[in-house]
C-alpha positions, -999 to +999 in steps of 0.1 A: -513+381+353-542+365+334-570+383+317-595+366+341-577+381+371-579+416+355-616+412+348-623+401+384-602+428+401-611+456+377-645+450+363-650+486+350-618+484+330-628+450+316-663+463+306-648+493+288-624+471+268-652+448+259-674+476+247-646+491+226-639+457+210-676+454+202-678+489+187-648+483+165-663+450+154-696+467+144-678+495+125-655+470+107-684+447+098-704+477+083-675+490+062-659+457+052-664+450+015-679+417+005-676+401-029-683+367-042-656+370-068-624+391-067-623+423-087-603+418-118-594+441-147-586+424-180-557+438-200-570+464-225-550+481-252-565+509-272-555+525-306-565+561-312-561+578-345-570+614-354-578+627-389-589+662-388-619+671-410-628+635-420-663+622-416-673+592-396-678+571-427-643+580-440-628+572-406-645+538-406-634+527-441-600+543-443-587+540-408-607+518-384-612+488-407-576+487-417-564+487-381-590+461-370-580+437-398-543+440-390-546+433-352-574+406-354-549+377-355-530+386-323-527+359-297-551+358-266-575+384-280-609+381-263-627+409-281-622+439-304-645+469-304-642+501-322-659+535-327-656+559-356-665+596-352-659+627-371-621+632-370-613+603-347-611+566-346-608+543-315-601+506-315-603+488-281-586+453-278-593+432-247-570+403-240-574+373-217-567+378-180-534+359-181-519+380-209-491+404-199-502+439-208-467+451-218-463+422-243-498+428-256-491+465-262-459+456-280-478+431-303-504+458-310-476+483-318-459+459-342-491+452-361-502+488-363-467+498-377-474+476-407-505+495-416-493+531-410-483+535-447-518+526-458-535+553-437-545+586-453-516+610-457-530+637-435-540+614-406-520+616-374-499+585-365-520+560-343-515+562-306-513+530-286-522+532-249-524+505-222-559+516-212-594+518-225-598+545-251-629+558-233-613+556-198-618+586-176-590+603-156-589+593-120-573+626-109-570+661-123-543+687-118-547+724-127-518+743-141-518+781-137-493+809-141-495+846-133-476+857-163-483+828-187-512+825-211-528+791-221-504+786-250-474+791-227-489+768-201-496+741-226-461+743-240-447+740-205-469+710-197-460+692-229-423+698-224-417+692-187-448+675-171-465+650-194-433+629-200-426+629-162-461+617-153-466+591-180-435+570-169-450+566-134-460+530-126-497+525-131-502+555-153-514+547-188-520+581-204-522+618-197-550+640-209-542+677-215-575+695-213-580+732-222-548+730-242-539+760-264-510+748-286-490+774-306-503+775-342-499+799-372-535+808-380-545+820-414-578+838-417-587+838-454-606+867-471-628+847-495-637+878-515-600+888-521-592+852-528-620+848-555-610+882-570-576+868-578-589+835-592-574+814-563-589+787-540-581+774-506-564+744-522-539+768-539-530+782-504-526+747-490-504+737-520-482+767-516-477+760-479-468+724-485-443+732-512-426+763-497-429+759-459-404+730-457-367+726-448-348+704-472-313+691-471-290+709-496-263+683-498-227+683-488-195+701-499-164+680-499-128+690-503-095+673-497-093+684-461-128+696-451-164+685-453-194+708-450-231+699-446-253+725-463-287+733-449-313+756-464-328+777-436-366+778-436-376+814-442-411+811-427-410+816-389-431+846-381-465+859-393-447+885-414-428+858-432-460+839-440-476+870-453-448+873-479-454+837-491-460+836-529-492+819-540-492+826-578-484+851-605-512+875-614-523+884-650-502+915-650-472+896-639-470+906-602-466+880-575-497+873-554-487+869-518-506+854-489-509+887-471-531+900-499-558+874-494-555+864-457-546+876-423-519+857-405-513+856-368-498+834-341-526+820-319-541+788-305-547+758-326-583+757-315-607+778-294-634+752-290-624+739-255-616+755-222-607+742-188-614+762-156-604+757-120-620+780-094-635+800-123-599+807-136-589+795-171-562+768-166-547+739-183-558+705-169-537+673-167-558+642-163-542+610-150-556+578-166-547+545-148-536+513-165 
């Protein structure tokens, strides 16, 4: 049966079908995107470096310029832009559209590895991501727990969730917002410190020298071999309070608990993430 026969024998049905086709056509025409050129995203690789306490000028001269000079000779680089702020440095490298982003990231990683030893000692290792350093997350997840505080939630997210999300195709990076990482916080009493003739640098030096775990060698015999390890004694706030800073004038040992209060707490209290007015830990997904 031809369409013309249906239209003659059933004019109402044919009219309804025609109106439906016309309505769908109008809706499709209104919502159909129209572009003169296709939307393209050039390959972008970013290098982020954190150096807590450093000023923007120090970040520019000691970190940003070194990284820029090292990666400037990579093949197919279209542009390099950077920004230096207090405590952080970001370098954005844009490649030509035909450059494979995985190969570009590997080239950046190899070049940055050559300059790591020239960065300040206290600076964190540079992080390479296949995305713009200022890219915003396209999706947020809120992590809550009835019997878990922010530090426990952050530890769970870092151990079990971040690594699972970051290997998904199309995911470049994971932002953990509102994080409360475990940290041994030392609240210094400046009056007690000055009364004993000490400075903050003395406390930092004592922590660097004593709060370490060093290999103690090996014991060999004719039939056995033992690896000797020296167990680190500083694991709890009470252990840190017994850390020796110096020897007083009268010969007694000045310990950290005399000049400071030590407690286990969050690494920072300057940020917070809330979902439905409840403090949570946020996981932001950044696309490649």
